[in-house]
TITIVO-429362 format. One line per 5 residues: number of its first residue (from 1); their letters; for each residue y, x, z of N, C-alpha, C, CB. Coordinates in pm, 1 decimal. Glycine has a CB too. Layout:
% TITIVO-429362
NUM> a> Y X Z Y X Z Y X Z Y X Z ~ ... $
END
This chain:
% TITIVO-429362
1> mkyfl> -116.5 85.6 -1.8 0.8 7.6 -1.9 125.8 80.8 8.1 -4.7 -83.2 99.6 ~ 121.4 205.1 74.9 220.3 303.4 77.2 250.4 363.0 -62.6 179.4 408.0 171.3 ~ 152.5 399.1 -128.3 166.2 460.7 -263.7 227.8 341.6 -356.5 13.5 518.8 -321.9 ~ 186.2 226.7 -343.7 242.3 122.3 -426.6 389.5 98.4 -408.0 171.7 -1.3 -402.0 ~ 425.5 94.6 -308.9 574.6 87.3 -265.0 648.4 200.6 -316.7 592.6 85.7 -110.4 $
6> vicvm> 611.7 321.6 -285.4 677.1 448.6 -335.4 673.2 442.9 -487.1 602.5 582.7 -281.0 ~ 568.3 409.8 -544.9 573.9 412.0 -696.6 687.5 305.5 -747.4 420.9 371.9 -760.3 ~ 694.5 189.7 -684.6 788.4 88.9 -723.5 931.5 128.9 -713.2 767.3 -28.0 -645.3 ~ 959.2 186.0 -593.5 1095.4 245.3 -560.7 1123.3 354.2 -662.0 1101.8 305.7 -410.5 ~ 1036.0 444.6 -697.2 1059.7 559.1 -788.4 1072.1 500.6 -922.2 946.1 667.6 -784.2 $
11> sigla> 997.0 400.2 -956.6 1028.8 348.0 -1097.3 1150.1 270.0 -1113.0 922.0 264.0 -1146.4 ~ 1189.1 210.3 -1009.9 1323.8 134.1 -1007.2 1434.5 252.1 -1016.1 1342.6 35.9 -859.2 ~ 1421.4 351.1 -940.7 1531.0 445.6 -949.6 1521.7 529.3 -1092.0 1524.0 545.5 -819.0 ~ 1427.5 541.4 -1147.1 1411.6 600.3 -1275.8 1475.6 524.2 -1387.0 1272.7 616.7 -1303.7 ~ 1459.4 384.8 -1363.0 1503.2 299.4 -1476.1 1654.2 275.3 -1459.1 1422.1 160.2 -1480.5 $
16> qenkn> 1711.5 304.3 -1351.9 1851.5 309.7 -1341.9 1912.6 412.7 -1396.3 1890.2 305.0 -1224.9 ~ 1837.9 525.2 -1390.6 1922.2 652.0 -1436.3 1926.5 666.4 -1577.2 1867.4 784.3 -1382.3 ~ 1836.8 587.1 -1644.5 1837.3 586.0 -1802.0 1956.8 488.9 -1853.6 1684.1 528.4 -1863.1 ~ 2067.3 560.7 -1876.0 2187.0 473.2 -1938.0 2177.2 464.0 -2077.5 2328.1 529.4 -1909.3 ~ 2203.6 348.2 -2120.1 2237.0 312.7 -2250.9 2368.4 312.7 -2316.3 2198.6 205.1 -2262.6 $
21> dfdpd> 2404.5 386.0 -2402.0 2537.3 395.6 -2468.1 2554.9 283.1 -2539.6 2555.9 510.4 -2555.1 ~ 2564.0 165.1 -2512.3 2577.6 48.2 -2607.2 2738.1 20.6 -2590.4 2471.9 -93.4 -2563.0 ~ 2801.4 -0.9 -2717.2 2922.8 -47.2 -2731.8 2923.1 -166.8 -2802.1 3000.5 40.9 -2786.6 ~ 2971.5 -291.5 -2755.0 2965.3 -411.4 -2800.9 3064.5 -425.6 -2910.7 2981.1 -502.4 -2697.8 ~ 3172.1 -344.2 -2927.8 3280.9 -342.2 -3024.2 3215.1 -290.1 -3148.9 3406.0 -253.1 -2977.8 $
26> klndp> 3106.9 -222.7 -3131.9 3057.8 -143.2 -3275.4 2936.0 -231.8 -3301.7 3009.5 44.3 -3260.9 ~ 2911.3 -346.5 -3251.3 2803.1 -435.9 -3307.5 2839.5 -512.7 -3427.6 2759.4 -532.7 -3207.2 ~ 2742.8 -492.3 -3519.6 2767.5 -560.8 -3651.7 2690.7 -676.7 -3664.8 2739.2 -476.1 -3767.1 ~ 2744.0 -805.1 -3646.9 2695.4 -914.0 -3651.7 2729.8 -1008.8 -3759.6 2715.1 -956.1 -3547.5 ~ 2627.8 -1017.0 -3859.8 2657.7 -1073.2 -3990.6 2701.8 -1229.0 -3965.7 2523.8 -1058.9 -4091.0 $
31> eprwp> 2788.0 -1298.4 -4041.7 2802.9 -1426.3 -4047.4 2707.6 -1520.1 -4070.5 2876.8 -1443.0 -4117.4 ~ 2659.0 -1616.0 -3987.2 2539.0 -1686.8 -4027.1 2554.8 -1783.6 -4153.7 2492.1 -1767.0 -3907.2 ~ 2433.1 -1793.8 -4227.9 2433.0 -1884.2 -4362.3 2379.1 -1996.0 -4320.7 2352.7 -1832.8 -4489.6 ~ 2469.9 -2099.7 -4326.4 2433.9 -2239.8 -4279.3 2344.3 -2312.9 -4386.8 2569.7 -2327.0 -4252.3 ~ 2267.3 -2415.3 -4355.9 2187.0 -2466.6 -4443.3 2274.3 -2572.2 -4553.2 2073.3 -2534.5 -4358.1 $
36> miisp> 2226.4 -2592.1 -4664.2 2287.8 -2691.6 -4741.8 2258.9 -2825.0 -4717.1 2263.6 -2671.7 -4863.5 ~ 2360.3 -2891.9 -4718.3 2329.2 -3046.8 -4668.8 2369.6 -3128.4 -4799.1 2431.0 -3102.5 -4519.0 ~ 2266.5 -3202.2 -4851.0 2288.7 -3277.1 -4984.2 2304.0 -3415.9 -4935.2 2164.0 -3262.9 -5097.6 ~ 2426.1 -3493.0 -4975.8 2453.4 -3618.3 -4937.4 2503.5 -3684.6 -5056.3 2543.4 -3623.5 -4825.3 ~ 2482.4 -3815.0 -5094.5 2545.2 -3887.6 -5194.0 2679.2 -3918.4 -5155.9 2474.5 -4003.9 -5225.8 $
41> lipki> 2723.8 -3899.2 -5035.7 2855.0 -3957.4 -4997.3 2956.4 -3825.9 -5014.1 2851.0 -4026.0 -4831.5 ~ 2897.8 -3707.8 -5026.7 2993.8 -3577.3 -5041.3 3039.4 -3573.4 -5178.0 2920.2 -3432.7 -5008.3 ~ 3164.1 -3555.1 -5209.9 3202.0 -3543.4 -5334.7 3149.8 -3424.2 -5403.2 3333.9 -3548.2 -5338.6 ~ 3139.0 -3419.5 -5543.0 3068.7 -3310.9 -5621.3 3148.7 -3170.3 -5592.9 3067.5 -3350.0 -5789.2 ~ 3299.2 -3196.2 -5588.6 3360.9 -3078.1 -5576.0 3333.7 -3006.4 -5435.9 3501.8 -3102.2 -5600.2 $
46> ekeks> 3323.8 -3084.2 -5342.9 3287.0 -3009.5 -5196.0 3164.7 -2938.0 -5208.6 3265.5 -3113.3 -5067.8 ~ 3064.9 -2989.3 -5268.6 2934.5 -2939.2 -5290.0 2935.6 -2809.8 -5357.4 2856.3 -3032.1 -5364.5 ~ 3005.3 -2786.9 -5461.3 3023.0 -2685.9 -5543.5 3103.2 -2570.3 -5458.8 3095.1 -2738.1 -5671.3 ~ 3202.2 -2615.6 -5362.3 3247.2 -2504.7 -5282.4 3158.1 -2453.9 -5175.7 3366.1 -2538.7 -5223.8 ~ 3067.6 -2544.5 -5122.0 2985.0 -2492.1 -5023.7 2852.8 -2412.0 -5068.1 2950.1 -2602.8 -4942.0 $
51> enrtd> 2852.1 -2430.6 -5188.2 2702.6 -2363.5 -5250.8 2715.6 -2215.9 -5208.8 2681.0 -2373.3 -5442.8 ~ 2818.3 -2137.3 -5236.0 2830.9 -1994.9 -5201.9 2799.9 -1946.3 -5069.9 2954.5 -1956.2 -5224.7 ~ 2820.7 -2049.4 -4976.3 2785.9 -1990.2 -4844.1 2695.2 -2051.7 -4755.7 2893.0 -1975.4 -4773.2 ~ 2591.5 -2111.6 -4832.4 2482.5 -2180.9 -4774.2 2344.1 -2083.5 -4781.9 2465.4 -2324.8 -4854.8 ~ 2262.4 -2114.9 -4696.9 2115.0 -2066.4 -4705.6 2051.0 -2140.3 -4774.8 2042.5 -2055.1 -4591.5 $
56> ttqii> 1998.6 -2083.1 -4892.8 1926.5 -2191.5 -4977.3 1761.4 -2208.5 -4918.8 1929.4 -2137.9 -5154.2 ~ 1728.1 -2121.2 -4819.0 1603.6 -2149.9 -4776.9 1568.7 -2255.9 -4700.0 1564.9 -2061.6 -4723.4 ~ 1673.7 -2328.9 -4659.7 1669.3 -2445.4 -4575.3 1757.8 -2552.6 -4640.2 1715.8 -2411.6 -4429.4 ~ 1716.6 -2661.1 -4693.7 1804.9 -2760.3 -4767.1 1770.0 -2887.3 -4684.7 1771.9 -2775.5 -4938.8 ~ 1871.4 -2945.4 -4642.9 1879.5 -3095.0 -4572.3 1935.0 -3179.8 -4662.7 1967.8 -3107.1 -4439.1 $
61> vegfr> 1832.4 -3274.9 -4695.9 1876.2 -3379.4 -4789.3 1884.9 -3501.8 -4713.4 1783.4 -3396.6 -4909.3 ~ 2001.2 -3569.8 -4735.2 2026.7 -3707.9 -4675.2 1985.2 -3823.3 -4778.8 2187.4 -3723.0 -4635.6 ~ 1925.1 -3916.6 -4721.0 1891.0 -4008.6 -4810.6 1854.5 -4142.0 -4718.7 1772.4 -3951.5 -4904.2 ~ 1748.0 -4234.2 -4771.3 1728.4 -4355.5 -4715.0 1571.1 -4372.9 -4692.1 1791.8 -4464.0 -4804.5 ~ 1531.2 -4453.9 -4605.1 1406.5 -4479.6 -4576.6 1401.5 -4635.3 -4533.0 1357.7 -4379.3 -4471.5 $
66> vqvla> 1300.6 -4708.1 -4553.7 1286.8 -4834.9 -4511.6 1188.1 -4839.0 -4375.0 1232.4 -4917.9 -4634.1 ~ 1265.1 -4871.9 -4281.9 1196.1 -4901.9 -4137.5 1118.8 -5052.9 -4137.3 1325.7 -4902.2 -4008.2 ~ 992.9 -5050.9 -4108.4 907.3 -5152.9 -4108.6 896.1 -5210.2 -3983.3 790.1 -5117.4 -4154.5 ~ 878.8 -5106.9 -3866.6 856.7 -5146.1 -3728.4 914.7 -5065.0 -3630.8 725.2 -5153.2 -3699.8 ~ 938.7 -5106.9 -3524.3 1002.7 -5035.6 -3394.7 892.8 -5105.3 -3283.3 1197.4 -5082.1 -3361.8 $
71> trtrd> 818.4 -5010.9 -3223.0 728.8 -5063.1 -3109.6 733.2 -4950.1 -3003.0 568.4 -5095.3 -3160.6 ~ 688.0 -5011.1 -2886.7 686.1 -4909.6 -2781.5 542.1 -4841.9 -2753.4 738.0 -4976.4 -2652.5 ~ 452.6 -4881.5 -2846.7 319.4 -4817.3 -2841.6 282.1 -4760.8 -2953.8 220.4 -4899.6 -2807.9 ~ 219.1 -4643.8 -2956.3 177.5 -4546.6 -3065.3 67.7 -4622.1 -3132.9 127.0 -4397.3 -3010.3 ~ -42.6 -4688.2 -3076.0 -135.1 -4772.9 -3133.1 -98.7 -4876.6 -3243.8 -187.3 -4836.7 -3031.6 $
76> nadql> 22.4 -4947.1 -3210.7 57.6 -5045.7 -3303.8 112.9 -4973.9 -3423.6 155.7 -5146.0 -3245.3 ~ 191.2 -4858.6 -3388.3 245.5 -4790.2 -3516.2 143.2 -4732.5 -3611.9 336.4 -4675.9 -3478.1 ~ 32.0 -4665.4 -3554.7 -78.9 -4599.8 -3613.2 -139.5 -4726.7 -3682.8 -178.9 -4518.3 -3503.7 ~ -161.3 -4866.7 -3636.2 -239.2 -4963.0 -3698.2 -159.8 -5014.1 -3820.8 -275.9 -5074.3 -3599.3 ~ -39.9 -5017.9 -3799.4 68.0 -5042.1 -3928.0 60.5 -4935.7 -4034.4 228.0 -5040.8 -3877.8 $
81> rqtla> 56.1 -4820.1 -3999.2 40.8 -4699.1 -4087.5 -81.9 -4706.8 -4159.6 43.6 -4569.6 -4011.5 ~ -183.5 -4733.6 -4118.9 -320.0 -4749.7 -4181.8 -303.9 -4874.3 -4277.0 -443.0 -4773.0 -4065.5 ~ -231.0 -4989.9 -4245.2 -246.7 -5120.4 -4321.8 -147.8 -5073.7 -4443.2 -195.9 -5275.1 -4228.6 ~ -42.5 -5022.7 -4415.1 62.4 -4976.3 -4526.7 5.6 -4882.8 -4623.7 187.2 -4904.3 -4465.2 ~ -78.5 -4788.4 -4568.3 -135.3 -4682.0 -4652.4 -239.9 -4727.0 -4763.0 -201.8 -4582.7 -4560.6 $
86> egyae> -292.9 -4834.8 -4730.2 -375.1 -4914.9 -4809.9 -319.7 -4970.0 -4930.7 -421.0 -5014.3 -4737.6 ~ -195.2 -5018.6 -4913.2 -139.3 -5082.6 -5018.7 -22.4 -5028.6 -5089.8 -111.0 -5196.9 -4978.9 ~ 28.9 -4917.8 -5023.8 154.5 -4860.5 -5103.3 153.7 -4713.4 -5118.5 289.3 -4896.0 -5032.2 ~ 195.3 -4657.2 -5213.7 189.5 -4505.7 -5252.4 286.3 -4415.9 -5195.4 204.4 -4488.1 -5393.5 ~ 392.8 -4493.2 -5118.3 516.9 -4419.4 -5058.5 450.7 -4355.2 -4939.8 651.9 -4521.1 -5013.7 $
91> eiyiv> 528.9 -4242.6 -4906.7 490.0 -4175.0 -4782.5 540.4 -4255.8 -4654.5 549.7 -4027.5 -4782.7 ~ 471.7 -4238.9 -4552.0 479.9 -4309.5 -4432.1 481.6 -4225.0 -4318.7 378.1 -4399.5 -4420.7 ~ 610.1 -4258.0 -4239.8 631.0 -4156.9 -4128.1 640.5 -4236.6 -3997.6 766.4 -4066.0 -4150.5 ~ 599.5 -4184.8 -3890.0 611.1 -4245.7 -3745.0 686.3 -4146.4 -3683.9 471.4 -4274.7 -3662.2 ~ 802.1 -4195.7 -3639.4 913.8 -4127.2 -3582.3 924.0 -4181.1 -3431.9 1049.8 -4153.8 -3670.4 $
96> feapn> 923.6 -4102.1 -3327.6 948.7 -4135.4 -3195.9 1098.2 -4098.2 -3156.0 845.9 -4065.6 -3108.2 ~ 1164.4 -4222.1 -3127.1 1293.8 -4212.0 -3051.9 1281.3 -4311.3 -2931.9 1424.6 -4248.6 -3148.2 ~ 1299.2 -4234.3 -2822.7 1255.2 -4291.4 -2693.0 1343.7 -4427.5 -2682.9 1281.9 -4180.8 -2560.5 ~ 1269.0 -4530.5 -2645.1 1122.8 -4539.1 -2607.0 1044.2 -4599.8 -2705.4 1100.7 -4612.4 -2484.3 ~ 1080.7 -4588.9 -2835.4 1014.9 -4669.7 -2942.6 956.1 -4566.5 -3054.2 1126.3 -4777.5 -3010.5 $
101> ykvrm> 834.4 -4604.8 -3099.4 787.1 -4539.2 -3221.3 830.7 -4630.5 -3346.6 624.0 -4518.0 -3214.4 ~ 877.6 -4556.8 -3439.0 949.8 -4626.6 -3562.3 865.2 -4597.0 -3685.9 1108.0 -4569.5 -3587.6 ~ 808.8 -4692.5 -3746.4 743.7 -4672.5 -3886.3 841.9 -4681.0 -4002.4 633.2 -4780.8 -3911.3 ~ 876.7 -4570.9 -4063.7 954.2 -4575.2 -4186.2 868.5 -4521.3 -4311.8 1086.3 -4488.9 -4165.6 ~ 925.3 -4569.4 -4423.4 855.7 -4544.7 -4550.6 946.7 -4503.0 -4660.8 781.8 -4665.3 -4593.3 $
106> gnffd> 915.6 -4411.7 -4731.6 979.7 -4354.4 -4853.3 1059.0 -4246.7 -4815.9 1062.1 -4450.3 -4928.9 ~ 1121.1 -4203.5 -4938.7 1218.4 -4081.1 -4940.7 1311.5 -4116.0 -5064.6 1134.6 -3923.6 -4961.0 ~ 1409.1 -4193.5 -5048.7 1483.6 -4251.9 -5135.8 1625.5 -4176.9 -5150.9 1492.5 -4391.3 -5096.3 ~ 1657.0 -4121.9 -5253.8 1791.9 -4059.8 -5279.2 1905.1 -4161.9 -5289.5 1788.6 -3978.0 -5409.1 ~ 1867.6 -4283.2 -5343.5 1959.5 -4397.4 -5363.7 1933.5 -4512.0 -5283.0 1958.5 -4440.5 -5497.5 $
111> rkqae> 2042.9 -4566.0 -5243.2 2026.0 -4690.5 -5146.4 1957.3 -4813.3 -5246.1 2195.0 -4743.4 -5075.2 ~ 1991.1 -4817.0 -5379.0 1927.4 -4913.9 -5449.7 1781.2 -4917.6 -5459.0 1974.1 -4910.2 -5566.0 ~ 1738.0 -4787.2 -5471.4 1582.6 -4759.0 -5467.0 1530.6 -4822.1 -5344.2 1544.4 -4599.0 -5465.1 ~ 1604.7 -4781.5 -5237.8 1543.9 -4829.3 -5107.1 1543.0 -4960.7 -5082.4 1603.0 -4777.4 -4999.9 ~ 1654.5 -5027.8 -5141.5 1666.5 -5182.1 -5126.5 1558.5 -5248.9 -5214.6 1816.7 -5237.0 -5172.2 $
116> kfrqt> 1534.2 -5196.4 -5322.0 1419.7 -5244.2 -5413.4 1278.6 -5248.0 -5346.7 1410.2 -5149.7 -5538.2 ~ 1251.4 -5151.9 -5280.2 1150.4 -5117.4 -5203.8 1136.8 -5220.5 -5089.8 1169.2 -4981.0 -5158.7 ~ 1240.8 -5236.0 -5025.5 1253.1 -5323.1 -4912.3 1215.3 -5469.0 -4944.0 1392.8 -5316.4 -4860.4 ~ 1273.7 -5494.5 -5058.7 1251.9 -5631.3 -5121.0 1096.7 -5662.5 -5141.8 1328.7 -5638.5 -5264.8 ~ 1030.6 -5556.6 -5176.7 878.8 -5553.2 -5197.1 815.8 -5579.2 -5063.2 826.3 -5411.2 -5256.7 $
121> lvkkg> 860.5 -5503.5 -4971.5 796.5 -5534.8 -4835.2 819.5 -5662.3 -4782.0 839.1 -5445.5 -4734.8 ~ 935.4 -5734.8 -4802.3 982.1 -5851.4 -4762.3 878.0 -5950.8 -4822.0 1128.6 -5871.9 -4805.0 ~ 860.4 -5957.2 -4953.3 773.1 -6025.2 -5034.7 620.1 -6026.8 -4973.5 781.2 -5959.1 -5173.9 ~ 586.3 -5913.0 -4934.4 445.3 -5891.3 -4884.9 430.0 -5925.5 -4736.3 402.1 -5742.7 -4907.0 ~ 523.6 -5975.3 -4674.4 507.6 -6016.5 -4533.3 572.8 -5934.8 -4421.8 369.3 -6020.2 -4505.4 $
126> ypsaw> 663.5 -5844.0 -4472.9 738.4 -5779.3 -4378.7 892.0 -5787.4 -4352.9 711.9 -5665.1 -4400.5 ~ 920.6 -5931.3 -4330.0 1063.9 -5967.3 -4334.0 1163.6 -5899.0 -4256.4 1076.6 -6091.9 -4300.1 ~ 1110.8 -5827.1 -4149.0 1209.3 -5752.5 -4060.4 1241.9 -5620.5 -4095.2 1164.3 -5744.7 -3929.8 ~ 1194.0 -5574.4 -4233.9 1214.5 -5438.1 -4273.6 1360.4 -5416.9 -4311.1 1122.4 -5401.6 -4389.3 ~ 1412.7 -5302.8 -4267.2 1560.3 -5274.2 -4321.1 1573.6 -5136.3 -4353.7 1674.9 -5308.7 -4217.7 $
131> iirtr> 1686.7 -5093.2 -4413.6 1709.7 -4968.5 -4460.5 1775.9 -4871.4 -4367.1 1781.2 -4980.8 -4572.8 ~ 1724.3 -4748.6 -4351.8 1789.7 -4649.2 -4256.7 1820.0 -4532.9 -4310.6 1714.8 -4618.4 -4146.6 ~ 1953.0 -4492.5 -4300.4 2002.2 -4355.5 -4365.0 1951.5 -4244.9 -4261.2 2182.1 -4348.1 -4385.5 ~ 1896.5 -4153.5 -4330.9 1827.6 -4050.4 -4255.2 1798.1 -3919.6 -4340.1 1695.8 -4109.6 -4201.2 ~ 1764.4 -3820.3 -4283.2 1714.0 -3695.4 -4355.8 1578.6 -3737.1 -4416.6 1696.6 -3562.5 -4253.3 $
136> idpki> 1554.9 -3689.9 -4558.5 1443.1 -3727.2 -4618.6 1388.6 -3577.0 -4674.8 1474.0 -3847.0 -4732.0 ~ 1262.1 -3592.7 -4711.1 1191.3 -3485.9 -4747.7 1215.7 -3452.3 -4898.9 1050.9 -3511.1 -4715.8 ~ 1291.5 -3355.5 -4940.4 1326.3 -3335.1 -5082.7 1223.5 -3300.1 -5171.5 1420.1 -3239.2 -5096.2 ~ 1103.1 -3241.2 -5108.7 979.0 -3190.5 -5187.1 897.6 -3315.6 -5227.3 883.5 -3086.0 -5095.4 ~ 920.3 -3425.7 -5174.0 836.1 -3550.8 -5210.6 905.3 -3636.2 -5318.5 811.5 -3643.4 -5080.7 $
141> kp> 856.7 -3651.4 -5418.3 932.9 -3734.6 -5524.7 967.7 -3871.5 -5482.9 852.1 -3748.0 -5651.8 ~ 1083.0 -3917.8 -5496.2 1132.1 -4062.9 -5467.3 1064.0 -4156.5 -5556.7 1288.1 -4080.6 -5486.9 $
END
């Protein structure tokens, strides 16, 4: 036990003797490259201005999805997802926003496309479906 204590005290003492010559004024910190946000509401001129300062590895696309259900239980959301997957080719997402699980469908760039799909869902028996403005997956074709 004595040797352990002596070793700890010596290592702390040695660690403090090793000084690092760090000067924060000489730190070269590059400007962050922010993600590109694509939105149908941003004018084209602003998009062109922002293109030269964005990080193209991450693209955030704003669009629309149709929300079919909001429920407090994951089981209800999963059951609806299975039912919808059998009848529709659109992507289905379950999003948790406390305290609800929300079942959303599609990746629409245009609100008109989302409205057309919403009308299809209403005719098939989902009268409470509504359109949500959200981030969408740009890799999946609308």
